[in-house]
N, C-alpha and C positions, 0 to 999 in steps of 0.2 A: 741154738735157735736161730735161725737168719731175721735178721730188721722186716724185712721183706714181709714176711709170713706170719708176721703177728698180727693178731685183730687191730683192725681198725687204721691201717695202713695200707693203703691204696697201692694194685702192681706197678713194677717202672713203665713211667710211659715210655712210647715208640720211640727209637731212635737214643734210647737213653740207657746205657748199659746197668749192669746191676751195680759195677763199684761207685758210679757215680752217683746211683740214686742213695745207696748206701752213707757215701763221705756228706750228701746233702743232710737226709735225714739226723745222720750224728753230730754234724759240725758247729759246736759252739762258736765256732765264729760269727757265721752263720745265723746264728739263733742270737747271738749279741749286736748284731746288727741291726736285723728285725727289731730288737729291743729300741735300740738307740734313735731308731725311726719311728719308730711307736712314740717312744718319749718326746720325741721333737715334734710332731705332729699334735698331741695333746698341748703342748708348750704353746705352738701357735694357734691353737683353735682356746689356749685360754686367754691371749693375747687378744685376740682379734672379741673376743667377748668382754673383757674388760674396755677395750675402747670403746665399741658398742653404748656400752653401758654408761660410762662416760658422756659418749654425744647423746644417750636419751635423755641424761639427769642435763645437758647442757640445752637444750634444745627447752624443755621441761621450765629451767628456770629463766628462759628468755622467752617464752608463753607468760610465763607470771609477773612476770617484768611488765612485758605490755598490760594484760588486763590490770596491773596498779597502779601502771601511768593513764590508764582508759577509766579508773575507778578514780583517781585525784582529780583528771580533768571534769571529770562529771560532778565528783560532790564541789569542785570551786565554783563551778555552774551555778550549783544549786544554791551555794549560799551566796552569792550576787546576784542571784532573782531573789531569796530571803529577804536581801537587806536592800534591795528596792522595791519590794513590796512594804517593808515595814515603816521604810522613809513616804511611801503616797499616803 
């Protein structure tokens, strides 16, 4: 049985011989190359995801640090006002 006549396999593209198409369909080298490329893309995606997550965490830390500085300054102002009111 010819690989091209199996169910789910399309007919050869125009300009490509049956032999070329058979080689491409059954080539373990091509399969391995595509698998390696897919793994590389997955690794790159995971690395970008880790970097984005780290950037979000650092941005959140900076925001909370600014909020805490603002809260400490407000608490200090409030304490000064209370101490001035107690003296009067």
